[in-house]
N, C-alpha and C positions, 0 to 999 in steps of 0.2 A: 455595385456597392459591396464594401467588405462585409464579411459575416461577423456575427457577434463574437466568435472566437478570435477573429483577427483584430478586432477592436479591443479586446480585453488583454491585459498583460498575462503572459503565461505565469503560472504559479509554481512555487517550489515547496517540496516536502522533504524531509529526511527520515530514514528509518532510525528509530530510537534503539540504541544498543543495550536494551534491558535484559539481553541474554549474553552469556559469555561466548567468546570466540569471534566476536565481530560478525561481519556479513560474508565471510569467506571461509572455505574448508581448507585452510593452508596454515603451515607452520611459519610463515613469514612474520617477522616482528610487527606487532600492531600496538600503537600507542592509543589504545582505545580500551575503556573499561566499562563493565556492566553495572558498576555501583552507582548509587544515588547522587553522591557528590560530583562525580564526573558528569553525570547526565544533567544535573541541574545547571552546571556551568555550560555544558554544551547547548542546552535549551536557550540560555541567555545569548550565547554566541550566535546561534542560528536566527534568533529573533532580530538581533542587531544587524545581521548580515542580509536580512530581507526575506527569510523563509516565512511562509505563511502557515505551514502545517508540520507537525511531527507525527509519525505513525509508531505506536508501541506494539511490540510483537507479543503474540500469545503462544507460549509453549508450556506444556504441562510435564514433560519428561525430558531426560537428557538424550542426546543423540547428535552425531554428525558434528562434533565440536562444540555444541551447546550444552555444556555440563550443568550450568546454573542458569536459572530463569527467574526473573521477577514477574509477578502477576500484572497483567497489562492495565487494568482499570485503576488499581490502587497507584501504580507507578505513574500513570497519566495524571492523576490528580495531583501528585507531588510536583510534577513538572509545571502544571497550571499555576500552582501556588508560587512558583519561582519565576514566572513570566507575567507579562501584561498584555501582549497582543497575539502571541503564538497560539494557534488552535491545535489541540492534541487529539488524535484519532486513536481511540482504544480498540484494539483487535479483540473480537470475542468469537467463541465457537458455539453455534447451536448444538444442543446435546448437553454438554456441561453447563451451559447457561440456559435458563428459562426466560422467555421474553418478558414476563412481568417483573423478574428480578433485575434483568438488564435495563428495562425501561425505568424502574425506580432509582437504580444506581445513577444512571445518566442524568435523569431529571434533577437529582440532588446536586451532582457535580456541576451541571449547567448553572444552577443558582449560585453555587460556591465560586465559580470561575467567571461569572459575568457573561455567560453564553459562548464559551470557547472550547466545548468538547463535542466530539464527533464519534462515530463508531464505524469499524470495518468488520463486516460479517464474513467470517472465514468458514467456508463450507467443510473444509477438512481434507488433508492429504496424507496424514501420518496415521496409518491404521494401528500401528503399535501403540501409539499414544492413547487412542480411544480404548483399545482392549486392556491396556494397563490400568486404567482407572474405571473399568467396568462399564463403559459406554458402548452401546450397540453400534456397530459399524455398518452404515448403509451402503448400498451400491451407488455408483457415481451420480446418476441423474436423480436418485432419491435424496441424496445429500442436498442438491440444489433445490429440489421440491420442498424440502424441509426449511431450507434457508429463505425461500420466498415467503413461506407461511410465517416464518419468524419476523421477517421485515414487515409483512402486512400487519402482524400483530403489534409490534412496537409503534408503528405509525398510528394505528388505531388507538392504542393506549395513550399516546402523546397528544393526540388531537381531538379525541371524542370522550364524552362522558357516557356512562352506562354502555360501555363497549361490549359488543357481542361478536363472537367469531366461532365458526365450526369448521375446523380443518381436520386433516388426517393426523396431524402431529400436535396441534394446540387448540384449546377450546377456552373461551372466555364467556362469562355470563354476567351482564350488568356490572362490569368492572369499571370503576372510575378512579384514575390517578390524580391526586392533588398533593402538591402543586404540579402543574404541567411545567415542562421545560421553559426557559426563557426564550430560546430561539424559536422563531415562527417561520413555517408551520411546525417545524420540529428540527432537532439536531441533524446535521447531515449524515446520510447513510452511504458508506463505501462498501464495495465488494470487489473480489478479484476473480480471476479465472480466464481461460482462453477457450474453453469448450463451447459447443453449441448451447448446452444448458446454461452455462454461465452467461453467455452473451444474451441469450433470450430472457434470462431473469433480469439482467440489467436493463434491458429495453422495456421492462414492465414496471419495475418497482424501485430501482436504486437511483440515488442522486449522482453517484460517481462509480465509475468502473475502472479498476486497476488491471492492467495487463502486464505480463512478464516482459522483460527486455526482448527487442527484436529489431529487425531492419526497418528502415522507413517504409518499404513496400509492404512488409508483413504487418506493421502497425496500421498503415492506412487501410488495408483489407478489413481489419477488425473495426476500425473507426467507422468506415463507410457502412459496414453491416449492421453494427449496433444502432447508428443514427437513423438508418432507413427503417429498421424495425421499430425503434422508439417512436419515430414520427407516425408510423402506421398505428401504433398503440395510443397516440395522443400524449406521449410521455417525452421528457427530455432527459438526457444523461450526459454528464461530462466525463472526460477520459483522462486517466492518469497512466503514466508509462514508468516502469522500473528502469533505472540505469545506475550502474556502478561508475562513479566519476573518478577519473585519475587526470587531474589538471596539474601540469608542470610547466616551467618556463619554456621547455623545448619539447617537441614531439618525441625525440629520442629518449628523453628522460621518462616521459610518461609510458612509453612502450616497454622500457626497460623494467619499470615497476610491474606492469602487467605480466611480463615474462617471468619475473621473480615470483610473483604470486602463484602462477601456474607451475613453475618449476618446483616450488616448495609445497605444493598441495599434498594433503594427506590422501594417498591413493586408496587405502582401504575404506576410509570414511566417505570419500567421494563416490566410490563404487557402491557403497551401502546406501547412501543417500540417492544415487541414481536408480537403484533397483526399487526403492520405496516410491519415489516420485514419478518415475516413468510408469510404474504399475498404476498409479493414481491417474496420470494423464492419459494413458492408453485405455483406461477403463471407460472412458466416455464412448458412447456407441460409434461415433465417427472417428475416434482415435486421435482427436485434435486438442486434447486438454493441455493444460500447463505441462511443460517439460516433455511432451510426447516425442518431440524431435530434437531434444537438446543433446549436445555431445558431452563427453566427460569434461572437456575443457570449459564448456559453458557452465557446467554444474559445480565448478569450483566456487562460483558465486551463486548464492541460493536461488535468486530469481531471474536467471539468465541476463544479469545486468551488463555483462561485457558486450552482449550482442547489440545493444543500443549505441555503442561506440562513442561514448563521451569521454574519449581518452585522447589527450593531446595538449595542445596549448590552449589558453583561455579563448583566443580568437577562433580556433577550430571548433572548440566545444560550444561557444556561443552561436556560431553559424549552424551547427547541427541541431541545437535546441530550437532555433527559430524555424528550421526546416520541419521539425516535429510540429511545431505550432501551426505551420502552413497546411499540414495535412489533417488538422483537427484536434491535436493534443492540447489539453487545457492545463495540465500539471505534470511535472517531472518529479518522481519519487526517487530520491538520491541515496546511494550508499557510498562510504568512503573507507579507506584503509586506516587513516589516523583521523578520527572524526573532528575533534576540536580544531586543530590547526588547518585541516582541509576545508571544513565548512567556513572558516574565517577567510581562507584564501579564495574560496569560490565567491564569497560575498564581495570581496574587495576587487578581484580580477575578472571573474566571469560574468556575474549578474549585471554589472553596469554595461558590459558590452552587449548583453542580450537586450537590455532596455533601449540602448542606442540603436541597435538594428530594428528593433520594433518600431521605434519613432520614425526611423528613416523610411521604413516600408509603409507606415501609416501616412506619411506626408506624400509618398509617391502614389498611394492609392487615391 
């Protein structure tokens, strides 16, 4: 009998370009803008194209090509007001956010949007960002321990009255939030990471786990690990994978775009980004965190999106997406060079092929 993952259509999300510079550290031309008018139109295009989710980014300071940044929760609300079915995931950082503030913000937006908001808990990779705003920088596993308390706290606030919690980072005493969110039992909670601490946290408390781009074999190892641990914990978690999509009419065209992105990369910015994120990734005790084994070429795209290899013709990309689904991936989190036109192209030329392949495999099963 097919698994529930095989029976459910794979879902699609896109990175909201609410920070300048797009999703690559390159001087290649990008017909992508971080402003609200561009992003409102993009959200409507994505919704019409068949995307279920959009993920707004959280950045507090400039760096690595991202000179300007809009705040994620406010921006997410604006996109929700411009759409009718798209669910927007607002990225937040424990430390700058307190769980009570976040829980109340999201509960209100959930009512205003008809139950279409979610959160992505980012444990933090940019040390300079924390120190610049006077936030204490915790060691790797401590950041995930704080994030787990954060998630347990917002879940409790959203689902219980007279909520009590005694943690090392957060404490609550008979706290009741009203109104509760519309979504039951609560808005979806996403998190990212590749380290042992990140995967273990997902297996205990998160609804969704985002991993950086990787090979099918690398992703499968993470999926199997998380699912086994979650099952042992009596928990279930869905898996999302980062991918930078370059879909063109021919494979040669797609690869030419990839080569141009890398050839026009900003080497100083890539090296600075590499130093920052690899310090964060290798800081995990086992040295297996995000970016720990990324090459400089991988890091031209912030989240190792080239590694997932959704680069080629619509047919090639659709086949690779279904292969990801086959190993247990529930969602593909996409980035693009020219967001508006490429999201539309993806919706017209790639997504129908994915659905066709899914239907064929379902019938065969």
